[in-house]
C-alpha positions in Angstrom: 44.1 153.3 24.8 40.3 153.0 24.5 38.8 149.6 25.0 37.3 149.4 21.6 40.7 150.4 20.0 42.6 147.9 22.2 40.2 145.2 21.1 40.7 146.0 17.3 44.5 146.0 17.9 44.3 142.7 19.6 42.2 141.2 16.9 44.6 142.4 14.2 47.7 141.1 16.1 46.0 137.7 16.5 45.3 137.6 12.8 48.9 138.4 12.1 50.1 135.7 14.5 47.9 133.1 13.0 49.2 133.9 9.5 52.8 134.1 10.7 52.7 130.6 12.3 51.8 128.9 9.1 54.7 126.8 7.7 54.2 128.5 4.3 54.6 131.9 5.9 57.7 130.9 7.7 59.1 129.7 4.5 58.3 133.0 2.7 60.1 134.9 5.4 63.1 132.7 5.2 63.2 133.1 1.5 63.0 136.9 1.9 66.0 136.8 4.2 68.1 134.7 1.7 67.3 137.3 -1.0 68.4 140.1 1.2 71.7 138.4 1.4 72.8 140.5 4.4 76.0 139.6 6.3 76.4 139.8 10.0 76.4 143.3 11.3 75.0 144.9 8.2 72.0 147.3 8.7 68.7 146.1 7.3 65.3 147.8 7.7 62.0 146.0 7.8 59.4 148.5 6.7 55.9 147.9 8.0 57.3 145.6 10.7 54.1 144.8 12.5 54.7 142.7 15.5 58.4 142.7 14.8 58.8 139.1 14.1 60.9 139.5 11.0 63.2 141.9 12.9 63.8 139.4 15.6 64.4 136.5 13.1 66.9 138.7 11.2 68.6 139.6 14.4 69.0 136.0 15.3 70.9 135.6 12.0 73.4 138.3 13.2 72.0 141.0 11.0 71.7 144.6 12.5 67.9 144.7 11.8 65.5 147.5 12.7 61.8 147.8 12.3 59.7 150.7 11.2 55.9 151.0 11.2 53.4 153.9 10.9 51.2 152.5 13.6 52.3 153.4 17.1 50.2 150.5 18.5 52.3 148.0 16.3 55.5 149.7 17.5 54.3 149.2 21.1 53.6 145.5 20.5 56.9 144.9 18.8 58.8 146.7 21.5 57.1 144.7 24.2 57.8 141.4 22.4 61.4 142.1 21.4 62.8 144.7 23.8 66.4 144.2 22.6 65.5 145.2 18.9 65.1 148.7 17.5 61.7 149.9 16.4 60.9 153.3 15.0 57.8 155.2 14.1 57.7 156.3 10.6 56.3 156.0 7.0 57.6 154.2 4.0 57.5 157.4 2.0 59.7 159.4 4.4 62.3 157.1 6.0 64.2 158.5 9.0 67.6 157.3 7.6 70.4 159.0 5.8 71.2 158.4 2.2 73.0 155.2 1.5 73.0 154.2 5.2 71.4 150.7 4.8 72.5 147.4 3.4 69.0 145.9 3.1 65.4 146.9 2.8 62.5 144.5 3.3 58.7 145.4 3.0 56.1 142.7 3.5 52.4 143.4 2.7 53.2 147.1 2.7 53.0 148.7 -0.9 49.3 147.9 -1.5 48.5 150.0 1.6 50.2 153.1 0.2 48.6 155.7 -2.2 51.9 156.0 -4.1 54.1 152.8 -4.1 56.6 154.4 -6.5 57.4 157.1 -3.9 58.1 154.4 -1.3 60.4 152.5 -3.7 62.2 155.7 -4.5 62.8 156.4 -0.8 64.2 152.8 -0.5 66.6 153.5 -3.2 67.8 156.6 -1.4 68.6 154.9 1.9 70.2 151.9 0.3 74.0 151.9 -0.2 75.3 150.8 -3.6 75.1 147.0 -3.8 72.3 147.0 -1.2 69.4 144.7 -1.6 65.6 145.3 -1.7 63.0 142.6 -1.2 59.2 143.3 -1.5 56.5 140.7 -0.6 52.7 140.9 -1.0 49.6 139.3 -2.2 47.8 140.1 -5.5 44.3 141.1 -4.1 42.4 140.3 -7.2 44.0 136.9 -7.3 42.6 135.8 -4.0 40.0 132.9 -4.4 37.6 130.8 -2.4 35.9 127.6 -3.5 32.1 127.9 -3.5 28.9 126.3 -4.8 28.0 129.6 -6.4 31.0 130.9 -8.3 29.2 133.9 -9.9 28.2 135.2 -6.4 31.6 134.4 -5.1 33.4 136.5 -7.8 31.2 139.5 -6.9 31.5 139.1 -3.2 35.3 138.6 -3.4 35.6 141.9 -5.3 34.7 143.6 -2.0 38.2 142.5 -0.7 39.8 145.2 -2.7 37.5 148.0 -1.6 39.4 150.5 0.5 42.8 149.2 -0.5 44.7 152.1 -2.1 46.8 149.8 -4.5 45.3 146.2 -4.6 47.5 145.5 -7.7 50.7 146.7 -6.2 52.3 143.3 -6.1 52.1 142.7 -9.8 53.8 146.0 -10.4 56.8 145.2 -8.1 59.1 144.3 -11.1 58.4 147.5 -13.0 58.5 149.6 -10.0 62.1 148.4 -9.2 63.2 148.7 -12.8 61.9 152.2 -13.2 63.6 153.2 -10.0 67.0 152.0 -11.3 67.4 148.7 -9.4 69.4 146.0 -11.2 69.3 142.2 -11.0 65.5 142.5 -10.6 63.8 139.1 -10.2 60.2 138.0 -9.2 59.0 134.7 -7.6 55.5 133.5 -7.4 54.1 131.5 -4.5 50.7 130.2 -3.9 49.3 130.3 -0.4 46.7 127.7 0.3 44.2 127.9 3.2 42.0 125.2 4.6 41.4 126.9 7.9 38.9 129.7 7.6 40.1 131.3 10.7 43.5 132.2 9.0 41.6 134.0 6.2 38.9 135.8 8.4 40.8 139.1 8.6 40.3 139.2 4.8 36.9 137.5 4.4 35.3 139.9 6.9 35.7 142.5 4.1 33.0 140.6 2.1 30.3 142.1 4.4 30.6 145.2 2.2 28.5 143.4 -0.3 24.8 143.0 0.5 25.0 139.2 0.2 28.3 139.0 1.8 27.1 138.0 5.3 25.1 135.1 4.1 27.9 134.1 1.8 30.3 134.1 4.7 27.9 132.1 6.8 27.9 129.5 4.1 31.8 129.4 4.1 31.7 129.0 7.9 29.4 126.1 7.4 31.9 124.6 4.9 34.7 125.1 7.5 32.7 123.0 10.1 32.5 120.2 7.5 36.2 120.5 6.7 35.4 121.7 3.2 36.7 125.3 3.2 39.4 126.1 0.6 41.0 129.4 -0.2 44.2 130.6 -1.9 46.2 133.7 -2.6 49.1 134.4 -5.0 52.1 135.8 -3.2 54.8 137.6 -5.1 58.4 138.3 -3.9 60.5 140.7 -5.9 64.1 141.5 -5.3 66.7 143.8 -6.7 70.2 145.5 -6.1 70.8 149.1 -5.7 
């Protein structure tokens, strides 16, 4: 792997680790496991598994968990961290699993990165057995907010967060996507993530540099952080349903 690519992977993994270590993030993961309602030995797939943390936590609960990710670097990281777990390279739109072969399907921060979230949900329905559970988690990109002395500029700069995201509003579509695909017992929960440490949000806020005034705005936010005055928040939605 080239040095620059390795550095980018390491930076991304560090950002994921910082986010995963937050108590609120741990609580959201645990809630997603409860909603999966998988019994010991039942097959569950974590799509977009990243570093493999959710797979390891599900395995610790006795679930036959496996992870899938389209990024070979993430598969390598996950395999190194959790060598006893199963990780496979693949896409959410074309799962390497037989019809009705899984009891649970989990996707965290995945659908917004796909050009066609409906295709991924349809594929989830295909691989789930009758009675199987699906759980989707993700942030609403247009709902992310940061406190500032210049709210007009901040609204414009924050709009840059969604640039390049294929489906920034995917999370607010979760319920209808599940209903349209034939899932039953569909439910949606809303959670608000609060950030007072700018480092945890930097993997998002760096995207504000796409705006001409983004760098100076971000410098101002860094100054706020030095004075313990940084405040950011993001709405997180969790949707679940039964096949």
